[in-house]
ZADO-1210 file (C-alpha; in nm, 4 decimals, padded with zeros to 6 digits):
<atoms>
<atom x="-01.8954" y="-09.0679" z="12.5804" code="MET" pos="1"/>
<atom x="-01.9691" y="-09.2377" z="12.9127" code="ILE" pos="2"/>
<atom x="-02.3139" y="-09.1810" z="13.0575" code="GLU" pos="3"/>
<atom x="-02.3072" y="-09.1275" z="13.4322" code="MET" pos="4"/>
<atom x="-02.5958" y="-09.2515" z="13.6452" code="ASN" pos="5"/>
<atom x="-02.7039" y="-09.0508" z="13.9451" code="CYS" pos="6"/>
<atom x="-02.9310" y="-09.1339" z="14.2380" code="ASN" pos="7"/>
<atom x="-03.1334" y="-08.8349" z="14.3627" code="HIS" pos="8"/>
<atom x="-03.2436" y="-08.8604" z="14.7244" code="LEU" pos="9"/>
<atom x="-03.4332" y="-08.5961" z="14.9197" code="ARG" pos="10"/>
<atom x="-03.4020" y="-08.5511" z="15.2941" code="PHE" pos="11"/>
<atom x="-03.5929" y="-08.3009" z="15.5085" code="VAL" pos="12"/>
<atom x="-03.4584" y="-08.2418" z="15.8582" code="GLU" pos="13"/>
<atom x="-03.7151" y="-08.2798" z="16.1364" code="ARG" pos="14"/>
<atom x="-03.5375" y="-08.0400" z="16.3731" code="HIS" pos="15"/>
<atom x="-03.4174" y="-07.6841" z="16.3315" code="ARG" pos="16"/>
<atom x="-03.2921" y="-07.5548" z="16.0920" code="PRO" pos="17"/>
<atom x="-03.5372" y="-07.7828" z="15.8983" code="PHE" pos="18"/>
<atom x="-03.3210" y="-07.7936" z="15.5868" code="ARG" pos="19"/>
<atom x="-03.4635" y="-07.9566" z="15.2750" code="ASP" pos="20"/>
<atom x="-03.1681" y="-08.1292" z="15.1077" code="LEU" pos="21"/>
<atom x="-03.1195" y="-08.3134" z="14.7797" code="THR" pos="22"/>
<atom x="-02.8351" y="-08.5638" z="14.7672" code="PHE" pos="23"/>
<atom x="-02.7034" y="-08.6687" z="14.4264" code="LYS" pos="24"/>
<atom x="-02.4876" y="-08.9799" z="14.4430" code="PHE" pos="25"/>
<atom x="-02.3058" y="-09.0487" z="14.1147" code="TYR" pos="26"/>
<atom x="-02.1825" y="-09.3919" z="14.0044" code="ASP" pos="27"/>
<atom x="-01.8205" y="-09.2738" z="14.0041" code="ASP" pos="28"/>
<atom x="-01.8428" y="-09.1819" z="14.3751" code="GLY" pos="29"/>
<atom x="-01.8983" y="-08.8091" z="14.3332" code="ARG" pos="30"/>
<atom x="-02.1564" y="-08.6389" z="14.5500" code="LEU" pos="31"/>
<atom x="-02.3564" y="-08.3188" z="14.5238" code="THR" pos="32"/>
<atom x="-02.5675" y="-08.1907" z="14.8128" code="ILE" pos="33"/>
<atom x="-02.8082" y="-07.9048" z="14.7465" code="ILE" pos="34"/>
<atom x="-03.0050" y="-07.7065" z="15.0039" code="ASP" pos="35"/>
<atom x="-03.3393" y="-07.6740" z="14.8240" code="ASN" pos="36"/>
<atom x="-03.4418" y="-07.3709" z="15.0285" code="GLY" pos="37"/>
<atom x="-03.1417" y="-07.1547" z="14.9417" code="SER" pos="38"/>
<atom x="-03.0398" y="-07.3363" z="14.6206" code="ARG" pos="39"/>
<atom x="-02.6831" y="-07.3503" z="14.7527" code="SER" pos="40"/>
<atom x="-02.4339" y="-07.6351" z="14.7660" code="SER" pos="41"/>
<atom x="-02.3606" y="-07.8028" z="15.0979" code="VAL" pos="42"/>
<atom x="-02.0471" y="-08.0004" z="15.1826" code="THR" pos="43"/>
<atom x="-02.0616" y="-08.3226" z="15.3869" code="PRO" pos="44"/>
<atom x="-01.8693" y="-08.1479" z="15.6673" code="SER" pos="45"/>
<atom x="-02.1563" y="-07.8963" z="15.6999" code="GLU" pos="46"/>
<atom x="-02.4081" y="-08.1723" z="15.7747" code="LEU" pos="47"/>
<atom x="-02.5171" y="-08.2325" z="16.1334" code="LYS" pos="48"/>
<atom x="-02.7498" y="-08.4669" z="16.3169" code="GLY" pos="49"/>
<atom x="-03.0077" y="-08.6472" z="16.1068" code="GLU" pos="50"/>
<atom x="-02.8802" y="-08.5200" z="15.7738" code="SER" pos="51"/>
<atom x="-02.5268" y="-08.6404" z="15.8543" code="ARG" pos="52"/>
<atom x="-02.6615" y="-08.9819" z="15.9594" code="ASP" pos="53"/>
<atom x="-02.8595" y="-08.9993" z="15.6350" code="PHE" pos="54"/>
<atom x="-02.5492" y="-08.9124" z="15.4316" code="TYR" pos="55"/>
<atom x="-02.3319" y="-09.1704" z="15.6104" code="VAL" pos="56"/>
<atom x="-02.5914" y="-09.4479" z="15.5693" code="ARG" pos="57"/>
<atom x="-02.6344" y="-09.3704" z="15.1990" code="GLN" pos="58"/>
<atom x="-02.2566" y="-09.3566" z="15.1441" code="ARG" pos="59"/>
<atom x="-02.2116" y="-09.6941" z="15.3155" code="ILE" pos="60"/>
<atom x="-02.4915" y="-09.8422" z="15.1015" code="ALA" pos="61"/>
<atom x="-02.3198" y="-09.7034" z="14.7886" code="PHE" pos="62"/>
<atom x="-01.9848" y="-09.8571" z="14.8889" code="ILE" pos="63"/>
<atom x="-02.1456" y="-10.1974" z="14.9589" code="LYS" pos="64"/>
<atom x="-02.3328" y="-10.1911" z="14.6267" code="LYS" pos="65"/>
<atom x="-02.0195" y="-10.0882" z="14.4374" code="ASN" pos="66"/>
<atom x="-01.8117" y="-10.3585" z="14.6075" code="LEU" pos="67"/>
<atom x="-02.0727" y="-10.6271" z="14.5313" code="ALA" pos="68"/>
<atom x="-02.0831" y="-10.5207" z="14.1649" code="ALA" pos="69"/>
<atom x="-01.7033" y="-10.5364" z="14.1366" code="LYS" pos="70"/>
<atom x="-01.6955" y="-10.8741" z="14.3107" code="THR" pos="71"/>
<atom x="-01.9483" y="-11.0103" z="14.0595" code="GLN" pos="72"/>
<atom x="-01.7602" y="-10.8629" z="13.7649" code="ARG" pos="73"/>
<atom x="-01.4168" y="-10.9944" z="13.8638" code="TYR" pos="74"/>
<atom x="-01.5166" y="-11.3215" z="14.0346" code="ALA" pos="75"/>
</atoms>
């Protein structure tokens, strides 16, 4: 059985609607976004403004980290 690591990151929007979001980035590239206020799932396409910027920056960081790890492994 393969154990999957997951990075939990919390982001609270500073402007209305002031959503409190938890982003779960999994090592295999999967993503779960949870609205902590309503306990509902959110898709990346539903993100706007600051929360979308946060998501994009974190996704880019994940891709860079993953690419660096693969480069080290196969170099």
